[in-house]
Legacy VTK file of the C-alpha trace (Angstrom):
# vtk DataFile Version 3.0
C-alpha trace
ASCII
DATASET POLYDATA
POINTS 165 float
-0.121 -0.131 -0.113
1.624 3.172 -0.809
1.592 6.445 0.824
-1.268 8.076 -0.882
-3.774 5.674 -0.570
-2.866 4.968 3.672
-3.290 8.596 3.995
-6.838 8.592 1.714
-7.518 5.038 4.215
-7.396 7.797 7.089
-9.036 10.582 5.677
-11.873 7.925 5.468
-11.614 6.443 9.093
-11.139 9.545 11.027
-15.245 11.365 10.273
-16.114 7.273 11.806
-13.922 7.767 14.268
-15.053 11.464 15.885
-18.737 9.801 15.674
-18.989 6.994 18.282
-21.273 6.803 20.266
-20.934 8.307 23.766
-22.229 5.955 26.830
-23.532 7.305 30.240
-20.283 6.023 31.498
-18.112 8.387 29.846
-20.167 10.794 32.405
-19.011 10.177 35.683
-18.437 13.713 38.043
-15.217 14.121 38.790
-12.939 11.428 36.328
-10.610 13.319 34.480
-12.136 13.620 31.537
-15.420 14.564 32.375
-15.633 17.828 31.397
-14.077 17.261 27.629
-16.980 14.498 27.065
-19.596 16.992 27.986
-18.461 19.530 25.982
-18.323 16.736 23.429
-21.701 16.251 24.419
-22.451 19.789 23.649
-21.257 20.226 20.995
-22.993 16.927 18.981
-26.442 17.517 20.792
-26.034 21.122 19.051
-26.682 22.770 22.432
-26.893 26.487 21.980
-23.920 28.087 20.896
-22.400 23.975 21.595
-22.580 25.538 25.174
-23.673 23.529 28.199
-24.454 24.571 31.568
-25.512 22.963 34.781
-28.657 21.341 34.027
-27.791 19.508 31.113
-25.263 17.824 33.135
-28.582 17.168 35.852
-30.269 15.505 32.402
-26.858 13.972 31.725
-27.442 11.764 35.203
-30.591 11.892 35.185
-31.438 9.687 32.084
-28.057 7.667 32.732
-29.390 6.864 35.954
-32.775 6.539 34.392
-34.554 9.289 36.835
-37.283 10.751 33.999
-39.527 12.170 36.137
-36.685 14.542 36.927
-35.755 15.084 33.647
-39.630 15.317 33.249
-40.074 18.337 35.864
-36.513 20.255 34.851
-38.560 20.706 31.168
-41.733 21.761 32.686
-39.978 24.198 34.712
-37.391 25.705 31.721
-34.028 24.774 32.090
-33.868 22.403 29.552
-36.138 22.075 26.311
-36.829 18.797 25.810
-35.573 19.336 22.234
-32.015 19.539 24.032
-33.380 16.424 26.234
-34.304 14.626 22.892
-30.945 14.858 21.365
-29.122 14.738 24.497
-30.256 11.024 25.089
-29.684 10.552 20.901
-26.019 11.437 21.935
-25.855 8.565 24.430
-27.836 5.917 22.175
-30.342 5.568 24.838
-33.314 5.788 22.410
-31.496 1.871 22.619
-31.912 0.029 25.346
-31.520 -3.580 26.226
-34.589 -4.707 27.097
-32.656 -5.099 30.676
-31.762 -1.939 30.286
-35.591 -0.284 30.223
-37.085 -2.803 32.277
-34.903 -1.020 35.379
-35.557 2.719 33.543
-39.385 1.450 34.340
-39.964 0.062 37.514
-37.138 2.533 39.692
-39.190 5.242 38.037
-42.239 3.620 39.044
-41.133 2.565 42.745
-39.949 6.160 43.192
-43.909 7.320 42.710
-44.935 4.938 44.747
-42.981 6.711 47.266
-39.578 4.768 47.875
-36.698 7.484 48.111
-34.979 7.411 44.958
-31.987 5.784 46.693
-33.973 3.375 47.744
-35.938 2.456 44.712
-32.775 2.092 42.689
-31.608 -0.365 44.942
-35.351 -2.374 44.877
-35.082 -1.767 40.677
-31.569 -2.917 41.078
-33.267 -6.368 42.694
-36.772 -6.455 40.418
-34.380 -6.509 36.927
-30.991 -8.426 37.678
-31.607 -11.074 41.151
-35.862 -10.979 40.529
-35.844 -14.520 42.359
-34.065 -12.367 45.630
-36.621 -11.763 48.615
-36.584 -8.334 47.393
-36.447 -8.775 43.685
-40.114 -10.989 44.384
-41.481 -8.012 47.142
-40.895 -5.448 44.045
-42.508 -7.943 41.400
-45.652 -8.161 43.903
-44.855 -4.231 44.877
-45.407 -3.091 40.833
-48.705 -5.856 40.685
-50.351 -3.231 43.412
-49.909 -5.154 46.508
-50.290 -2.200 49.117
-48.515 -3.994 52.053
-45.046 -4.655 49.649
-45.314 -1.365 48.694
-45.860 -0.349 52.374
-42.643 -2.486 53.988
-40.687 -1.578 50.294
-40.647 2.296 51.650
-39.273 0.984 54.899
-36.857 -0.038 53.116
-35.672 -3.493 54.254
-31.615 -4.618 54.777
-31.853 -7.164 52.248
-32.809 -5.138 49.723
-29.569 -2.589 50.342
-27.907 -3.870 46.340
-24.583 -4.948 46.345
-22.655 -2.442 43.638
LINES 1 166
165 0 1 2 3 4 5 6 7 8 9 10 11 12 13 14 15 16 17 18 19 20 21 22 23 24 25 26 27 28 29 30 31 32 33 34 35 36 37 38 39 40 41 42 43 44 45 46 47 48 49 50 51 52 53 54 55 56 57 58 59 60 61 62 63 64 65 66 67 68 69 70 71 72 73 74 75 76 77 78 79 80 81 82 83 84 85 86 87 88 89 90 91 92 93 94 95 96 97 98 99 100 101 102 103 104 105 106 107 108 109 110 111 112 113 114 115 116 117 118 119 120 121 122 123 124 125 126 127 128 129 130 131 132 133 134 135 136 137 138 139 140 141 142 143 144 145 146 147 148 149 150 151 152 153 154 155 156 157 158 159 160 161 162 163 164
């Protein structure tokens, strides 16, 4: 292969690598690349002036953690535009979530709506999705089926529902 062929190949490959998808793991606050990744997300999502603010950061965090209620509240309160949220969601590839990811996000939101604290809802959703035959996973299923006694029990957050990350 001659030098001009290699150069042509590099010119073709670079644009495609620049379009490689970003994922939630790229946005762990406090990591070395966090702000660079947020700058890149702002550019790819075509946020106004390719700039992000603290509300965009919160949206990224909430989207990655399945906290749809908080995202909707940010839209309703006028902190972010729905179009910005959709663009961020697309850049993060969240419209292509796995069935497990969708089940986690949906169940977590339902647990929050039942009155569980955010962290509690996260823990219970983890059991519901990843360990459905555990004691907590079974309670989670019953709560989603509308069992009011189980919902009350989960609101008290039993020790066996603490997820080990």
